[in-house]
C-alpha positions in Angstrom: -20.0 -0.4 -5.3 -19.6 2.7 -7.8 -18.3 1.8 -11.1 -15.0 3.9 -10.0 -15.0 1.5 -7.0 -15.3 -1.6 -9.5 -12.5 -0.7 -11.5 -10.2 -0.4 -8.5 -11.0 -3.7 -7.3 -10.7 -5.5 -10.5 -7.4 -3.9 -10.8 -5.8 -5.3 -7.9 -7.5 -8.9 -8.3 -6.2 -9.0 -11.7 -2.6 -8.4 -10.2 -0.2 -11.5 -10.1 0.5 -11.1 -6.4 -3.2 -11.8 -5.5 -3.8 -14.4 -8.1 -0.3 -16.1 -7.2 -1.1 -16.1 -3.7 -5.0 -17.4 -4.2 -3.6 -20.4 -6.1 -1.4 -21.2 -3.2 -4.2 -21.0 -0.7 -6.5 -23.2 -2.9 -3.8 -25.7 -3.4 -3.7 -25.8 0.5 -1.2 -28.7 2.3 2.2 -27.7 2.7 2.3 -24.8 0.3 0.0 -23.2 3.0 1.5 -24.4 6.3 4.7 -23.1 5.1 3.5 -19.3 4.9 4.9 -16.6 7.3 5.3 -12.8 7.4 8.7 -13.1 5.5 7.4 -15.5 2.6 4.1 -13.8 2.1 5.8 -10.6 1.8 6.5 -10.5 -1.8 2.4 -10.9 -2.6 0.8 -9.3 0.2 2.8 -6.2 0.7 1.3 -4.4 -2.1 3.8 -1.1 -2.3 7.0 -0.1 -3.2 9.4 -1.8 -1.3 7.4 -4.5 0.2 8.2 -5.5 3.7 11.5 -3.7 3.7 9.5 -0.2 3.3 6.9 -1.2 5.7 10.0 -1.9 8.2 11.7 1.5 7.4 8.3 3.0 7.6 7.5 1.8 11.1 10.6 3.1 12.2 10.4 6.1 10.8 6.8 6.6 12.6 8.4 4.9 15.9 5.1 3.4 16.6 4.9 2.1 20.2 4.0 -1.1 21.2 0.5 -1.8 22.0 -0.7 1.2 19.6 -4.0 1.0 18.1 -4.1 1.4 14.2 -6.7 1.9 11.8 -5.1 0.6 8.3 -7.1 2.3 5.6 -6.9 0.5 2.3 -5.2 -2.8 4.0 -5.1 -4.9 0.7 -4.2 -8.4 1.7 -3.2 -7.4 4.9 0.5 -7.5 4.9 1.1 -4.6 6.9 -1.5 -5.2 9.3 0.1 -8.3 9.9 3.4 -7.0 10.4 2.3 -4.2 12.5 0.6 -6.9 15.1 3.4 -9.4 15.1 6.4 -6.9 15.1 5.0 -4.0 16.9 2.2 -5.8 19.0 -0.4 -3.3 17.7 -4.4 -4.0 17.5 -5.1 -3.1 14.0 -8.3 -2.5 12.3 -7.9 -3.4 8.6 -10.5 -1.9 6.1 -10.4 -2.3 2.3 -12.9 -1.7 -0.5 -12.2 -5.1 -2.4 -14.2 -7.9 -1.1 -12.0 -10.1 -2.5 -8.5 -8.7 -1.1 -10.5 -8.4 2.3 -11.6 -12.2 2.3 -8.2 -13.3 1.4 -6.3 -10.9 4.1 -8.8 -12.4 6.5 -8.2 -16.0 5.7 -4.5 -15.5 5.9 -4.4 -13.7 9.3 -6.6 -16.7 10.5 -3.9 -19.2 9.2 -1.0 -17.3 11.0 -3.2 -16.7 14.1 -3.3 -13.2 14.3 -7.1 -13.0 14.2 -7.2 -12.0 18.2 -5.0 -8.9 17.2 -6.8 -7.8 13.5 -10.2 -7.3 12.5 -10.9 -6.9 8.5 -13.6 -5.3 7.2 -14.8 -4.6 3.8 -15.7 -1.1 3.1 -14.8 2.4 1.6 -11.8 3.9 3.3 -14.0 7.2 3.0 -16.8 6.1 4.8 -17.8 7.7 8.2 -17.9 4.3 9.5 -18.6 3.4 13.2 -15.1 1.3 13.8 -14.2 2.6 17.2 -14.8 6.2 16.4 -12.2 8.5 18.2 -10.2 5.4 19.4 -7.1 4.9 17.0 -3.9 6.1 17.9 -2.6 6.0 14.6 -4.0 6.1 11.2 -2.1 3.9 8.4 -2.2 5.0 4.9 0.2 3.0 2.7 0.0 3.8 -1.1 -3.5 4.0 -0.9 -3.9 7.9 -1.2 -3.0 8.2 -5.0 -6.2 6.2 -5.8 -8.7 8.1 -3.7 -10.6 10.4 -5.6 -12.6 11.8 -2.7 -9.6 12.9 -0.3 -11.4 15.6 1.8 -13.6 12.6 2.6 -10.5 10.6 3.4 -8.9 13.0 5.6 -12.3 14.1 7.3 -12.8 10.3 8.1 -9.5 9.5 9.1 -9.2 12.5 11.5 -12.6 11.3 13.2 -11.2 8.1 14.4 -8.3 9.6 15.9 -7.7 9.2 19.7 -6.6 12.2 21.9 -2.8 12.8 20.6 -3.1 10.5 17.7 -2.2 10.9 14.2 -2.4 9.9 10.5 1.1 8.9 8.5 1.5 8.1 5.1 3.7 6.3 3.0 2.4 7.4 -0.5 2.8 9.6 -3.5 2.6 13.0 -4.6 2.4 15.2 -8.1 5.7 16.1 -8.7 6.8 19.1 -10.9 8.3 17.6 -13.7 5.8 16.9 -15.6 2.8 14.5 -16.5 3.2 11.1 -15.2 4.3 8.3 -17.5 2.1 5.1 -17.6 1.8 2.2 -16.6 2.2 2.0 -12.8 1.3 -0.4 -10.3 -2.0 1.3 -9.3 -2.9 2.3 -12.8 -2.5 1.3 -16.7 -3.2 4.6 -17.6 -4.0 6.9 -15.3 -7.7 6.4 -15.3 -7.9 5.3 -11.7 -5.2 7.4 -10.4 -6.0 10.8 -8.3 -2.5 12.2 -7.3 -2.3 15.5 -5.5 0.4 17.8 -5.5 2.1 19.1 -2.0 0.0 22.3 -2.0 -3.2 20.2 -2.8 -2.3 17.9 -0.3 -1.5 20.6 2.3 -4.8 22.5 1.6 -7.1 19.2 1.6 -5.6 18.3 5.2 -6.6 21.9 6.4 -10.0 21.8 5.4 -10.2 18.4 7.6 -8.9 20.1 10.5 -5.3 18.6 10.2 -1.9 20.4 9.5 1.1 18.2 8.3 3.8 17.6 11.6 6.4 16.0 9.3 6.9 15.2 5.5 9.9 13.7 4.2 10.3 12.9 0.3 12.2 9.7 0.0 13.3 9.5 -3.8 16.6 7.9 -3.4 15.1 5.2 -0.9 12.4 4.5 -3.0 14.4 4.1 -6.2 17.0 2.1 -4.4 13.9 -0.3 -3.7 12.6 -0.6 -7.4 16.5 -0.9 -8.6 16.7 -3.8 -6.6 13.6 -5.4 -7.9 14.3 -4.6 -11.1 17.8 -6.7 -10.8 15.6 -9.4 -9.8 13.1 -9.2 -12.6 15.5 -8.6 -15.0 17.2 -12.3 -13.9 13.7 -14.1 -14.2 13.1 -12.8 -17.3 16.5 -13.5 -18.8 16.2 -16.8 -17.4 13.0 -17.5 -19.0 13.8 -16.3 -22.5 16.7 -18.5 -22.4 14.8 -21.6 -22.0 13.3 -21.7 -25.1 10.4 -19.9 -27.4 7.1 -19.4 -25.4 5.7 -22.1 -27.7 7.8 -25.1 -26.2 7.4 -23.8 -22.7 4.9 -25.5 -20.3 1.5 -24.3 -20.8 0.9 -20.7 -19.2 4.8 -20.2 -19.1 4.1 -17.4 -22.0 1.5 -15.4 -20.0 3.9 -15.5 -17.1 6.5 -14.3 -19.0 4.6 -11.6 -20.2 3.6 -10.8 -16.5 7.1 -10.2 -15.7 7.9 -7.9 -18.4 4.6 -5.9 -17.7 5.9 -5.5 -13.9 9.5 -4.9 -15.2 7.9 -1.9 -17.4 6.3 -0.5 -14.3 9.4 -0.9 -12.5 11.1 1.1 -15.1 8.4 3.8 -15.4 8.4 4.3 -11.8 11.9 5.1 -11.9 11.8 7.4 -14.6 9.1 9.4 -12.9 11.1 9.8 -9.4 14.1 10.9 -11.6 12.5 13.4 -13.6 10.4 14.5 -10.4 6.9 13.6 -12.0 6.3 11.8 -8.9 7.5 12.4 -5.3 7.4 9.2 -3.0 7.1 10.3 0.5 6.6 9.6 4.3 4.3 12.0 5.9 2.8 12.6 9.2 -0.5 15.2 10.2 -2.3 15.9 13.4 -5.1 17.8 14.7 -4.3 21.3 14.7 -4.3 21.0 18.9 -1.5 18.2 18.6 0.6 20.0 16.0 2.9 22.2 18.1 4.9 19.5 19.9 5.6 17.6 16.7 6.2 19.8 13.4 9.4 18.9 11.7 8.3 19.4 8.2 11.1 19.0 5.4 
């Protein structure tokens, strides 16, 4: 694993959603038996909007039951499990990080979905022999912005499409409003962020034999998700602060408060970046050139 890949893996396994989920899994017993798709969503849906966003994205895609899906950058597997359980899709889930991949596979087995989801630990840009040319859909959700070699990502994704297949994104583009304000969820300072603007995105797709069939900026929708999260975070932070000084709290309470405050900062920065058009959240779809004429509805 390269230095760049190590930095990305370390970023995600140091997030509280991963650490808290692992604590639950290691604790075992009722806390694990009680897990389901909805209760996991605040931890295993590692993107803006959490499960609400995944549901909205699935509706936007109009995914047909029984589709075969390649989930590139599957993280803790939250979206893959929703696609399998709600859409009856068969999913091949690929992630770079061994720790995330192991936890995802463990949860998938616990929920009895391992007959519908295969987890693989590998680079999402690898030209791997995973049902090459056999997927109806390649799913990329909040992954593109962390991939340095986008040409390889798109070429690899295109190679894995069945005839009539498509690639879809719920992701971020660099906007015209100026430099991004950090920290954000996927990078503390921009070191492991590789945002493309819309023109760069379009040209990179063309170099991979792909063309955008639909692209919809979703700033209002994403802002509403973040505002909802900010309200919840404010309540938790206020409650923790009002319970007394950090020194008088149970062991670990101070670090938990700090984690919530850091998350609130990331949410605040996301809202600023969206409102000032430094970042453009979007839903997108691309197809090989031969499939494009019937699908093009670019906003």
